[in-house]
C-alpha angles and dihedrals in degrees: 000000000000106000121188122185117199115194145096128282092240096052111109094206091050090055090049091052091050090049091050092057094040092053090054092045091239113151116234140172117232117209116191108217091207091061102033124018125213116269121242092256094048092050092047092051092049092048091051092047096050098041111257146341095281090064093061098045115094108221089198096052117137092240097070093164092063093043092055092043092053090045093057099039122105114267092250092058100041097079095052092047091049090049089055094045107042092158088087095060118116111248140263106028107191120193131191107177106295094348120088141171133197119214129006105320112157092163090065093043091056088063090056095060 
């Protein structure tokens, strides 16, 4: 298993996800989205795995202006705008190869083990 957790250090759900994998002694790589953003390919693979752009956007993000802008953009423009403004992503984003989840979802992660 090659687990990657994308999130921020202050996110409560990101901390819970890290604790989940630590308790099960599963190695993971933590990527702080404030320091290093997701690449275009990483974001595309997550969007495909979870079933669309709307699944990865956090409706309760602090930057409400960007959330509403992305919501009302044409489908062709949404992805590029999301790539530029990754502060509106739902956290944590957990990847295991081609599989991915958004948010705290231990039930799905159990199936990965």
